[in-house]
All heavy atoms as TSV, in Angstrom:
chain	resi	resn	atom	element	x	y	z
A	1	ALA	N	N	-21.202	77.779	-68.308
A	1	ALA	CA	C	-20.962	76.386	-67.958
A	1	ALA	C	C	-19.891	75.791	-68.879
A	1	ALA	O	O	-19.053	75.024	-68.426
A	1	ALA	CB	C	-22.247	75.593	-68.076
A	2	LYS	N	N	-19.938	76.154	-70.139
A	2	LYS	CA	C	-18.977	75.613	-71.099
A	2	LYS	C	C	-17.557	76.057	-70.758
A	2	LYS	O	O	-16.627	75.252	-70.760
A	2	LYS	CB	C	-19.365	76.077	-72.496
A	2	LYS	CG	C	-18.632	75.408	-73.617
A	2	LYS	CD	C	-19.179	75.916	-74.953
A	2	LYS	CE	C	-18.730	75.070	-76.104
A	2	LYS	NZ	N	-19.240	75.573	-77.372
A	3	MET	N	N	-17.393	77.334	-70.458
A	3	MET	CA	C	-16.071	77.858	-70.118
A	3	MET	C	C	-15.595	77.329	-68.771
A	3	MET	O	O	-14.396	77.129	-68.562
A	3	MET	CB	C	-16.091	79.385	-70.108
A	3	MET	CG	C	-16.222	79.998	-71.485
A	3	MET	SD	S	-14.941	79.462	-72.627
A	3	MET	CE	C	-13.540	80.301	-71.953
A	4	SER	N	N	-16.513	77.085	-67.867
A	4	SER	CA	C	-16.163	76.533	-66.568
A	4	SER	C	C	-15.590	75.122	-66.724
A	4	SER	O	O	-14.596	74.761	-66.089
A	4	SER	CB	C	-17.390	76.513	-65.669
A	4	SER	OG	O	-17.064	75.977	-64.413
A	5	ALA	N	N	-16.216	74.316	-67.575
A	5	ALA	CA	C	-15.736	72.956	-67.834
A	5	ALA	C	C	-14.366	73.005	-68.505
A	5	ALA	O	O	-13.464	72.235	-68.156
A	5	ALA	CB	C	-16.733	72.209	-68.698
A	6	LEU	N	N	-14.200	73.910	-69.444
A	6	LEU	CA	C	-12.917	74.053	-70.128
A	6	LEU	C	C	-11.828	74.474	-69.144
A	6	LEU	O	O	-10.707	73.965	-69.189
A	6	LEU	CB	C	-13.041	75.079	-71.254
A	6	LEU	CG	C	-11.798	75.304	-72.093
A	6	LEU	CD1	C	-11.390	74.019	-72.788
A	6	LEU	CD2	C	-12.046	76.402	-73.113
A	7	GLY	N	N	-12.160	75.364	-68.245
A	7	GLY	CA	C	-11.205	75.793	-67.223
A	7	GLY	C	C	-10.781	74.638	-66.325
A	7	GLY	O	O	-9.615	74.522	-65.959
A	8	GLY	N	N	-11.722	73.774	-65.977
A	8	GLY	CA	C	-11.411	72.609	-65.148
A	8	GLY	C	C	-10.478	71.638	-65.846
A	8	GLY	O	O	-9.548	71.102	-65.243
A	9	VAL	N	N	-10.713	71.430	-67.138
A	9	VAL	CA	C	-9.861	70.530	-67.917
A	9	VAL	C	C	-8.461	71.116	-68.045
A	9	VAL	O	O	-7.460	70.403	-67.899
A	9	VAL	CB	C	-10.475	70.267	-69.315
A	9	VAL	CG1	C	-9.506	69.528	-70.205
A	9	VAL	CG2	C	-11.768	69.485	-69.179
A	10	MET	N	N	-8.374	72.423	-68.299
A	10	MET	CA	C	-7.072	73.078	-68.425
A	10	MET	C	C	-6.303	72.988	-67.104
A	10	MET	O	O	-5.102	72.725	-67.098
A	10	MET	CB	C	-7.255	74.545	-68.825
A	10	MET	CG	C	-7.665	74.704	-70.258
A	10	MET	SD	S	-8.040	76.368	-70.850
A	10	MET	CE	C	-7.313	77.452	-69.694
A	11	ARG	N	N	-7.001	73.180	-66.001
A	11	ARG	CA	C	-6.363	73.111	-64.683
A	11	ARG	C	C	-5.807	71.708	-64.415
A	11	ARG	O	O	-4.683	71.552	-63.940
A	11	ARG	CB	C	-7.385	73.495	-63.613
A	11	ARG	CG	C	-6.852	73.444	-62.202
A	11	ARG	CD	C	-7.958	73.849	-61.221
A	11	ARG	NE	N	-7.585	73.577	-59.859
A	11	ARG	CZ	C	-6.980	74.462	-59.059
A	11	ARG	NH1	N	-6.674	75.649	-59.518
A	11	ARG	NH2	N	-6.688	74.134	-57.821
A	12	LYS	N	N	-6.574	70.688	-64.773
A	12	LYS	CA	C	-6.132	69.317	-64.566
A	12	LYS	C	C	-4.887	69.021	-65.402
A	12	LYS	O	O	-3.940	68.396	-64.925
A	12	LYS	CB	C	-7.268	68.352	-64.927
A	12	LYS	CG	C	-6.956	66.911	-64.612
A	12	LYS	CD	C	-8.177	66.044	-64.810
A	12	LYS	CE	C	-7.901	64.615	-64.382
A	12	LYS	NZ	N	-9.069	63.764	-64.484
A	13	LEU	N	N	-4.884	69.489	-66.636
A	13	LEU	CA	C	-3.741	69.276	-67.515
A	13	LEU	C	C	-2.499	69.983	-66.988
A	13	LEU	O	O	-1.396	69.426	-67.019
A	13	LEU	CB	C	-4.075	69.758	-68.926
A	13	LEU	CG	C	-3.029	69.516	-69.997
A	13	LEU	CD1	C	-2.721	68.025	-70.127
A	13	LEU	CD2	C	-3.506	70.062	-71.327
A	14	VAL	N	N	-2.665	71.180	-66.467
A	14	VAL	CA	C	-1.530	71.916	-65.900
A	14	VAL	C	C	-0.981	71.180	-64.688
A	14	VAL	O	O	0.233	71.072	-64.513
A	14	VAL	CB	C	-1.946	73.363	-65.533
A	14	VAL	CG1	C	-0.899	74.031	-64.659
A	14	VAL	CG2	C	-2.191	74.171	-66.792
A	15	HIS	N	N	-1.841	70.625	-63.864
A	15	HIS	CA	C	-1.390	69.873	-62.684
A	15	HIS	C	C	-0.599	68.641	-63.103
A	15	HIS	O	O	0.418	68.310	-62.494
A	15	HIS	CB	C	-2.581	69.459	-61.816
A	15	HIS	CG	C	-3.061	70.547	-60.918
A	15	HIS	ND1	N	-2.792	70.578	-59.579
A	15	HIS	CD2	C	-3.777	71.653	-61.182
A	15	HIS	CE1	C	-3.336	71.658	-59.045
A	15	HIS	NE2	N	-3.939	72.334	-60.010
A	16	ILE	N	N	-1.050	67.947	-64.134
A	16	ILE	CA	C	-0.336	66.769	-64.626
A	16	ILE	C	C	1.039	67.177	-65.148
A	16	ILE	O	O	2.048	66.552	-64.821
A	16	ILE	CB	C	-1.156	66.058	-65.718
A	16	ILE	CG1	C	-2.391	65.406	-65.104
A	16	ILE	CG2	C	-0.303	65.009	-66.429
A	16	ILE	CD1	C	-3.379	64.874	-66.125
A	17	CYS	N	N	1.080	68.228	-65.959
A	17	CYS	CA	C	2.356	68.703	-66.510
A	17	CYS	C	C	3.307	69.128	-65.408
A	17	CYS	O	O	4.492	68.806	-65.438
A	17	CYS	CB	C	2.119	69.860	-67.476
A	17	CYS	SG	S	1.254	69.378	-68.974
A	18	TYR	N	N	2.809	69.848	-64.428
A	18	TYR	CA	C	3.641	70.315	-63.321
A	18	TYR	C	C	4.221	69.128	-62.543
A	18	TYR	O	O	5.398	69.104	-62.209
A	18	TYR	CB	C	2.825	71.208	-62.391
A	18	TYR	CG	C	3.606	71.764	-61.236
A	18	TYR	CD1	C	4.463	72.838	-61.422
A	18	TYR	CD2	C	3.498	71.212	-59.960
A	18	TYR	CE1	C	5.198	73.349	-60.365
A	18	TYR	CE2	C	4.228	71.713	-58.908
A	18	TYR	CZ	C	5.077	72.789	-59.117
A	18	TYR	OH	O	5.806	73.279	-58.063
A	19	GLY	N	N	3.393	68.130	-62.280
A	19	GLY	CA	C	3.850	66.946	-61.554
A	19	GLY	C	C	4.936	66.198	-62.305
A	19	GLY	O	O	5.929	65.755	-61.716
A	20	VAL	N	N	4.773	66.068	-63.618
A	20	VAL	CA	C	5.776	65.373	-64.430
A	20	VAL	C	C	7.089	66.152	-64.418
A	20	VAL	O	O	8.165	65.565	-64.272
A	20	VAL	CB	C	5.261	65.174	-65.879
A	20	VAL	CG1	C	6.379	64.725	-66.798
A	20	VAL	CG2	C	4.129	64.160	-65.907
A	21	LEU	N	N	7.010	67.467	-64.544
A	21	LEU	CA	C	8.228	68.272	-64.565
A	21	LEU	C	C	8.941	68.272	-63.215
A	21	LEU	O	O	10.167	68.210	-63.161
A	21	LEU	CB	C	7.896	69.705	-64.982
A	21	LEU	CG	C	7.492	69.888	-66.438
A	21	LEU	CD1	C	7.032	71.317	-66.676
A	21	LEU	CD2	C	8.624	69.524	-67.366
A	22	MET	N	N	8.198	68.338	-62.132
A	22	MET	CA	C	8.816	68.410	-60.813
A	22	MET	C	C	9.420	67.072	-60.387
A	22	MET	O	O	10.440	67.037	-59.708
A	22	MET	CB	C	7.803	68.868	-59.762
A	22	MET	CG	C	7.394	70.307	-59.898
A	22	MET	SD	S	8.751	71.447	-59.642
A	22	MET	CE	C	8.999	72.084	-61.284
A	23	LYS	N	N	8.807	65.969	-60.764
A	23	LYS	CA	C	9.301	64.652	-60.356
A	23	LYS	C	C	10.311	64.069	-61.334
A	23	LYS	O	O	10.896	63.032	-61.068
A	23	LYS	CB	C	8.134	63.675	-60.184
A	23	LYS	CG	C	7.247	64.046	-59.020
A	23	LYS	CD	C	6.173	63.015	-58.810
A	23	LYS	CE	C	5.312	63.410	-57.619
A	23	LYS	NZ	N	4.346	62.377	-57.290
A	24	GLN	N	N	10.490	64.712	-62.505
A	24	GLN	CA	C	11.445	64.253	-63.517
A	24	GLN	C	C	11.177	62.803	-63.921
A	24	GLN	O	O	12.090	62.004	-64.052
A	24	GLN	CB	C	12.883	64.397	-62.998
A	24	GLN	CG	C	13.295	65.812	-62.692
A	24	GLN	CD	C	13.452	66.656	-63.942
A	24	GLN	OE1	O	14.058	66.209	-64.894
A	24	GLN	NE2	N	12.886	67.840	-63.941
A	25	GLN	N	N	9.887	62.458	-64.063
A	25	GLN	CA	C	9.503	61.118	-64.482
A	25	GLN	C	C	8.667	61.211	-65.746
A	25	GLN	O	O	8.083	62.247	-66.033
A	25	GLN	CB	C	8.663	60.427	-63.405
A	25	GLN	CG	C	9.408	60.162	-62.129
A	25	GLN	CD	C	8.501	59.510	-61.086
A	25	GLN	OE1	O	7.301	59.445	-61.243
A	25	GLN	NE2	N	9.114	59.038	-60.017
A	26	THR	N	N	8.613	60.116	-66.486
A	26	THR	CA	C	7.746	60.089	-67.655
A	26	THR	C	C	6.302	59.943	-67.197
A	26	THR	O	O	6.027	59.420	-66.113
A	26	THR	CB	C	8.102	58.923	-68.593
A	26	THR	OG1	O	8.028	57.708	-67.860
A	26	THR	CG2	C	9.509	59.077	-69.141
A	27	TYR	N	N	5.382	60.380	-68.035
A	27	TYR	CA	C	3.966	60.325	-67.703
A	27	TYR	C	C	3.480	58.877	-67.774
A	27	TYR	O	O	3.750	58.164	-68.721
A	27	TYR	CB	C	3.163	61.193	-68.665
A	27	TYR	CG	C	1.677	61.078	-68.477
A	27	TYR	CD1	C	1.063	61.573	-67.358
A	27	TYR	CD2	C	0.887	60.444	-69.437
A	27	TYR	CE1	C	-0.301	61.464	-67.167
A	27	TYR	CE2	C	-0.480	60.320	-69.264
A	27	TYR	CZ	C	-1.059	60.833	-68.131
A	27	TYR	OH	O	-2.398	60.714	-67.963
A	28	ASP	N	N	2.764	58.444	-66.750
A	28	ASP	CA	C	2.181	57.100	-66.710
A	28	ASP	C	C	0.678	57.255	-66.453
A	28	ASP	O	O	0.275	57.666	-65.373
A	28	ASP	CB	C	2.830	56.270	-65.604
A	28	ASP	CG	C	2.250	54.866	-65.512
A	28	ASP	OD1	O	1.546	54.445	-66.451
A	28	ASP	OD2	O	2.522	54.196	-64.503
A	29	GLU	N	N	-0.128	56.944	-67.453
A	29	GLU	CA	C	-1.584	57.152	-67.307
A	29	GLU	C	C	-2.211	56.211	-66.298
A	29	GLU	O	O	-3.307	56.457	-65.823
A	29	GLU	CB	C	-2.277	57.027	-68.652
A	29	GLU	CG	C	-2.264	55.634	-69.243
A	29	GLU	CD	C	-2.945	55.572	-70.589
A	29	GLU	OE1	O	-2.662	56.440	-71.421
A	29	GLU	OE2	O	-3.753	54.661	-70.781
A	30	ASN	N	N	-1.512	55.125	-65.931
A	30	ASN	CA	C	-2.048	54.169	-64.967
A	30	ASN	C	C	-1.558	54.435	-63.550
A	30	ASN	O	O	-1.867	53.686	-62.636
A	30	ASN	CB	C	-1.673	52.740	-65.384
A	30	ASN	CG	C	-2.306	52.354	-66.682
A	30	ASN	OD1	O	-3.467	52.679	-66.950
A	30	ASN	ND2	N	-1.550	51.698	-67.549
A	31	TYR	N	N	-0.793	55.503	-63.358
A	31	TYR	CA	C	-0.260	55.858	-62.035
A	31	TYR	C	C	-1.405	56.283	-61.112
A	31	TYR	O	O	-2.254	57.070	-61.485
A	31	TYR	CB	C	0.745	57.003	-62.157
A	31	TYR	CG	C	1.274	57.482	-60.835
A	31	TYR	CD1	C	2.270	56.777	-60.169
A	31	TYR	CD2	C	0.785	58.637	-60.249
A	31	TYR	CE1	C	2.763	57.227	-58.963
A	31	TYR	CE2	C	1.263	59.087	-59.040
A	31	TYR	CZ	C	2.246	58.380	-58.407
A	31	TYR	OH	O	2.734	58.805	-57.191
A	32	VAL	N	N	-1.384	55.740	-59.892
A	32	VAL	CA	C	-2.378	56.123	-58.898
A	32	VAL	C	C	-1.632	56.590	-57.664
A	32	VAL	O	O	-0.853	55.838	-57.084
A	32	VAL	CB	C	-3.297	54.923	-58.547
A	32	VAL	CG1	C	-4.285	55.307	-57.459
A	32	VAL	CG2	C	-4.008	54.419	-59.779
A	33	ALA	N	N	-1.854	57.825	-57.276
A	33	ALA	CA	C	-1.175	58.366	-56.103
A	33	ALA	C	C	-1.789	57.761	-54.836
A	33	ALA	O	O	-2.994	57.597	-54.728
A	33	ALA	CB	C	-1.317	59.887	-56.070
A	34	ALA	N	N	-0.946	57.448	-53.882
A	34	ALA	CA	C	-1.424	56.910	-52.614
A	34	ALA	C	C	-2.133	58.021	-51.841
A	34	ALA	O	O	-1.591	59.076	-51.627
A	34	ALA	CB	C	-0.254	56.353	-51.807
A	35	ALA	N	N	-3.348	57.739	-51.406
A	35	ALA	CA	C	-4.143	58.772	-50.731
A	35	ALA	C	C	-3.953	58.755	-49.245
A	35	ALA	O	O	-3.563	57.906	-48.584
A	35	ALA	CB	C	-5.613	58.574	-51.041
């Protein structure tokens, strides 16, 4: 369970990093994507 939670956090961080790199924008913690 501990490693599973860590894997989920790592995956979320990678998604954030990938999005910032692909969009060439600075990170905004208050950004909400339109669903």
